[in-house]
N, C-alpha and C positions, 0 to 999 in steps of 0.2 A: 059132730065130733063123737066118735064112737068111744066103749070104754076103756080100749087098749090106748089109745091116744091120749084120753084122760090120766090114765094110770103113768103113762110115757112123760106128760107134761109135770105130774104131780112130784116124780121121782128127781125130775130136771130142776124143778124148783126147790126141792128139801136139798138136794145135791150144792145146787149154787148157795142157798143160805148157809150150809155147814161151812162153805169154803170162805164166805165172808166172815162168819163167827170166828173161825180159827185165824183168819187175819187180824182179827181186833185182839185178839189174846196175845197173838204173837208181837202186836204194836205195844201193847201195856207193858208185856215183859221186857220189850228192848228199850223202853223210855224209863222203865225202873233200872234196869241194869246197865244203862250207857249213862243216866243223869248224872253228871261229875259237875264240879263246882271249879272250871278251868280259871287259872290265874289270866290266863291271857285274853283279854276282851276279844281278840278276832275268832281264838277258838270258842269261847262262850257263845257269840255271835253265830259262828256256824251250826254249832249243835242248836241251838234255838231256832235257827232259818230251817235245818232239817225237822226238828220236833214239829215246827209250826206246819210244814208241807205235808207230813205224814198224818196228822190232826185235820186238816182238811181234807186229805184223801178218805180217813175214817169218817169225817162228817158226810161227805157223799155215798159211803157204802153203807152208813147208816139209814141215810134216807132211800136207799136202795132196798136193804133190809125190810123195811116199812113197806115199800111196794110189792115187794117177794109175799109177805105175809098177806097182803090184801088181796094178791092174786091168787094165793092157794086158797084163799077164804072163798072167793068167786070161783074157783073150781071145784070147791066142795059143795056150794051151794047151786050149781049148773049154769052160773052167768058167765062163765069164763068163754072167750074167744069171740065175743059179741062186741060189734064198734059200741062204744058209750054214744056217739054223736048220730049215727045214722040207723043202728040197730041190724047192719048187716054182718054176716058171718066174716070174721077177720081169718084169713087163710094160714091154713097150716104153715106154709115155707115161710111167712111173717111171723108167726108164733114160735118157729124153731130158731129164728133170727134174733128175736126180741121175744123172749118169753112174757114179760110184763107187759106187752102192747094191750093198749086199750082202745085205740083207733085203729079202723081198716087204714090200708094203704092209700086209698081215695081221701079220706079225711084226714089223714095225718099230713098228705101233701098238701092239701088245702090250707090246714093249719100251719105248715111252716112257711108258706107262699105270703097267709096275712101276717106273719111273725116278720119277714124280710121286710115287706111293706110299710109296716106301722114300725119297724126297729125295736121291737118289744122283746 
């Protein structure tokens, strides 16, 4: 991977991280602004269900943020773009599709097959 490609992925990761952080801020403001104590139990349950779904989504995004930060660190130290399983270079097209990929397409395919076979 050349310097221009590393810079491209650094910008891509930073933009993705910024977008997720903005979503987190929006969620906090939305939950603060819309939190109401509805007298009707159905309205209250609907609101709690909506908040629960939003919090689960934000939890997944929080985990993704950690993965983005780890990927950015690997990019800085020159370990980005290499498969953690076999050591082969991960293709640029794969990294474009999934910038946080840590496995080459072959190892990821094998990993998914094992997952399906064991049901985990």
